[in-house]
N, C-alpha and C positions, 0 to 999 in steps of 0.2 A: 509636116503637109500631106494631100487627099487628091488625089485630081480623081474630077468627075466623072463616073457616065454618064451617059445618052440617060433622057431622061430624068435626072437626081435633079433633084428642087432641095433647096436654105435647108427645108424640113428633115428629108431624109439624111443628110450627112451631119445633123445635129443629135439623129434620133441610131444611125450609123461610127460615129465616131464619140461623141459624148452621151450617151444613153438615154437621153430624152432632149425634147425641146422648146425648152422652156431656157438655154442658153440662144435659142436662135438673134437674137439679138448683138447676141457676144459674139459669133461667127460672122453676124452681119458686118457689126463694127470694125471688125478684122481680118477682112475683106476690104474694105471698102461698097459695099456691096448693103441694100435692102433685102427686109425679109422676105422682099419678096419678089427681088428682083430671078429671074430670069440666068439661070447657070448652061452652060453648052461644057458639049465633051469632051474632052482632056481638060478644058481647065484644071489649074493646081488652087489649092485655097486652104491657109495659114487655119490649120485645128488649135485654136489659141486653150491654152488653164481654164479654167472654170470651177469656181468651188461647191457651184451649183449639178455642176455632172454625173450622170450616174454611171460612176464603168462599171459595175454590175454588170448592169445591160449592154454597154458597148461591147464589154470581153464573153460575154453573151454573142450576139451577130458573129465576131469577130471570129471565137472558136468555132463557129457555121460556119467562115468562110462569108458571111452572109452579108448582100451590100441590099440596103433600101434602095427601095428603088418604084414609086409611084406615078413615074408619069409614064411606063413600061405595063403593056399590054392592062392597063388597066382600063381601058375604051368596053365599057359595056359590050359582048357579044350577041349576034340578031339568037332571037329562040325562035323554036318550030311552034306547031301547033301546042297546046295540051294534050295528053294523052287522053285515048278515052276514058271512063272512067272499068272499073273492075266490074263485075258482075259479082258478089254471092248470095248464095240461094241461104238463107235462115239455117242458121246456126242452129245443131237436132242434138243438143247438149240428154236427149235421154235414150238418142242411138250408139248404145256401149261398138261395133262399129264402127263409126264414124268418129266417136272418139281416138279409139284406138289406131285406124288411123290416122287422125290426126297429130299425136301428138305420144306414142308411142313411132 
């Protein structure tokens, strides 16, 4: 069993616990849900054994203690105005002093 964190979806749980979203129908069926069902924080899900799982990927996330959560922090942040372009003069490849300052 796994406890759902705030903002996690069924696909997040699939990737985190089974290493692939290809097993989403199996996870949904095992828990009486649909693939698109909204999950609640604290909800417990049964993680079924699956021949299609990717334990190597799930182990990677587990080793980093990483919880997949696409619902948290996924909103776009406001962006300020574009920065002013930096005007640079022509490159002075034939000027030895300029080259020395740029490369050495």
